[in-house]
Backbone as ProteinMPNN parsed JSONL, in Angstrom:
{"seq_chain_A": "MARLQRFVATLPQVIAQHQRPLVHADLRHNDGYAVRLKGVSTSGSGAGGAGRN", "coords_chain_A": {"N_chain_A": [[24.26, 47.054, 37.092], [24.215, 48.156, 39.629], [26.218, 50.087, 39.57], [25.148, 52.049, 37.898], [22.924, 52.796, 39.423], [24.195, 53.873, 41.695], [25.508, 56.022, 40.5], [23.318, 57.586, 39.531], [22.121, 58.188, 41.964], [24.029, 59.765, 43.283], [24.937, 61.786, 41.582], [23.423, 64.293, 41.553], [24.402, 65.53, 43.907], [27.098, 65.95, 43.288], [26.934, 67.708, 41.103], [25.61, 69.85, 42.345], [27.542, 70.626, 44.203], [29.605, 71.628, 42.589], [28.34, 73.321, 40.839], [28.09, 73.116, 38.042], [27.31, 71.957, 34.729], [26.948, 68.519, 33.667], [29.214, 66.968, 31.469], [30.412, 64.609, 30.617], [30.366, 61.169, 31.565], [31.993, 58.428, 33.091], [31.419, 55.247, 33.726], [32.831, 52.947, 34.139], [34.488, 52.268, 36.261], [35.092, 50.178, 39.073], [34.67, 50.903, 41.763], [33.355, 53.33, 41.786], [32.85, 56.334, 39.888], [33.848, 58.424, 37.114], [33.675, 61.832, 36.238], [33.194, 64.49, 33.879], [32.863, 67.844, 34.152], [31.406, 70.787, 32.853], [33.637, 73.399, 32.317], [35.308, 72.696, 34.422], [38.484, 71.637, 35.304], [41.215, 69.413, 35.761], [43.676, 69.604, 34.83], [45.67, 71.704, 35.222], [48.166, 74.142, 36.154], [50.315, 72.643, 38.439], [48.587, 70.58, 39.025], [48.859, 67.452, 38.777], [50.651, 67.697, 36.718], [53.376, 67.356, 36.923], [56.607, 67.062, 35.683], [55.84, 67.107, 33.035], [56.067, 68.471, 29.782]], "CA_chain_A": [[23.122, 47.873, 37.456], [24.544, 48.879, 40.865], [27.004, 51.275, 39.204], [24.216, 53.043, 37.384], [22.124, 53.276, 40.557], [25.064, 54.728, 42.506], [25.707, 57.238, 39.721], [22.073, 58.362, 39.54], [21.857, 58.634, 43.332], [25.015, 60.732, 43.779], [25.215, 62.854, 40.625], [22.911, 65.602, 41.974], [25.301, 66.104, 44.914], [28.312, 66.393, 42.59], [26.576, 68.897, 40.322], [25.309, 70.932, 43.294], [28.792, 71.07, 44.815], [30.437, 72.356, 41.632], [27.496, 74.248, 40.085], [28.449, 72.995, 36.625], [26.59, 70.863, 34.071], [27.666, 67.301, 33.31], [29.616, 66.843, 30.073], [30.747, 63.209, 30.32], [30.478, 60.276, 32.73], [32.644, 57.142, 32.841], [30.924, 54.34, 34.768], [33.584, 51.685, 34.075], [35.244, 52.014, 37.486], [34.409, 49.259, 39.988], [34.352, 51.511, 43.055], [32.817, 54.674, 41.628], [32.773, 56.804, 38.518], [34.561, 59.661, 36.804], [32.838, 62.754, 35.478], [33.744, 65.75, 33.368], [31.884, 68.912, 34.292], [31.736, 71.928, 32.008], [34.411, 74.449, 32.961], [36.135, 72.179, 35.517], [39.628, 70.92, 34.768], [42.252, 69.014, 36.71], [44.951, 69.688, 34.124], [46.229, 73.052, 35.274], [49.492, 74.177, 36.774], [50.387, 72.02, 39.745], [47.62, 69.489, 39.193], [49.219, 66.263, 38.021], [51.479, 68.024, 35.568], [54.801, 67.273, 37.257], [57.431, 66.378, 34.72], [55.317, 67.211, 31.679], [56.448, 69.682, 29.026]], "C_chain_A": [[23.408, 48.696, 38.713], [25.344, 50.145, 40.565], [26.097, 52.396, 38.724], [23.369, 53.63, 38.504], [22.932, 54.219, 41.445], [25.278, 56.074, 41.807], [24.477, 58.142, 39.789], [21.788, 58.928, 40.928], [22.797, 59.752, 43.785], [25.304, 61.891, 42.831], [24.638, 64.206, 41.045], [23.798, 66.288, 43.019], [26.555, 66.668, 44.258], [28.031, 67.68, 41.826], [26.291, 70.079, 41.242], [26.587, 71.491, 43.911], [29.596, 71.958, 43.871], [29.667, 73.377, 40.805], [27.855, 74.291, 38.597], [27.667, 71.842, 36.007], [27.516, 69.69, 33.711], [27.971, 67.299, 31.814], [29.787, 65.372, 29.711], [30.809, 62.412, 31.62], [31.086, 58.951, 32.283], [32.277, 56.216, 33.996], [31.678, 53.015, 34.795], [34.305, 51.326, 35.359], [34.438, 51.151, 38.456], [33.913, 49.943, 41.258], [33.786, 52.92, 42.954], [32.722, 55.044, 40.171], [33.593, 58.071, 38.365], [33.628, 60.541, 35.991], [33.664, 63.917, 34.953], [32.604, 66.751, 33.446], [32.335, 70.096, 33.462], [32.482, 72.99, 32.811], [35.274, 73.999, 34.123], [37.247, 71.346, 34.909], [40.588, 70.554, 35.891], [43.624, 69.112, 36.056], [45.46, 71.126, 34.059], [47.607, 73.01, 35.887], [49.428, 73.575, 38.163], [49.447, 70.862, 39.959], [48.002, 68.319, 38.289], [50.13, 66.513, 36.84], [52.965, 67.933, 35.817], [55.551, 66.476, 36.196], [56.934, 66.455, 33.291], [55.748, 68.531, 31.066], [55.536, 69.865, 27.855]], "O_chain_A": [[22.902, 49.809, 38.852], [25.167, 51.163, 41.233], [26.268, 53.554, 39.106], [23.123, 54.836, 38.528], [22.42, 55.243, 41.896], [25.234, 57.128, 42.441], [24.595, 59.334, 40.076], [21.266, 60.037, 41.047], [22.404, 60.599, 44.588], [25.873, 62.895, 43.26], [25.335, 65.209, 40.897], [23.926, 67.513, 43.005], [27.023, 67.744, 44.632], [28.808, 68.632, 41.899], [26.696, 71.202, 40.941], [26.7, 72.699, 44.118], [30.204, 72.935, 44.308], [30.276, 74.214, 40.138], [27.914, 75.358, 37.985], [27.387, 70.853, 36.685], [28.712, 69.871, 33.483], [27.1, 67.59, 30.994], [29.364, 64.934, 28.641], [31.251, 62.922, 32.649], [30.737, 58.42, 31.228], [32.769, 56.383, 35.113], [31.213, 52.056, 35.412], [34.701, 50.173, 35.531], [33.241, 51.37, 38.638], [32.85, 49.597, 41.772], [33.746, 53.636, 43.955], [32.536, 54.183, 39.312], [33.982, 58.706, 39.346], [32.876, 60.047, 35.151], [34.699, 64.273, 35.518], [31.529, 66.541, 32.885], [33.531, 70.376, 33.38], [32.011, 73.427, 33.861], [35.919, 74.832, 34.759], [36.993, 70.456, 34.097], [40.748, 71.304, 36.854], [44.628, 68.743, 36.665], [45.653, 71.684, 32.978], [48.153, 71.93, 36.112], [48.582, 73.955, 38.972], [49.512, 70.213, 41.003], [47.516, 68.216, 37.162], [50.354, 65.609, 36.035], [53.751, 68.395, 34.99], [55.17, 65.355, 35.859], [57.577, 65.899, 32.402], [55.79, 69.565, 31.733], [55.689, 70.822, 27.096]]}, "name": "protein", "num_of_chains": 1, "seq": "MARLQRFVATLPQVIAQHQRPLVHADLRHNDGYAVRLKGVSTSGSGAGGAGRN"}
């Protein structure tokens, strides 16, 4: 229940910062959560793609 409360309390800040709607949320993490926002990607050139072809 604490994970859900933390998510609900902080999601408005995340959305306001990025100005994008929420697509997906993963609340399985013990110390936080992961979100996918529409139009935001971390899989571009230079972002975690080292060594991938």
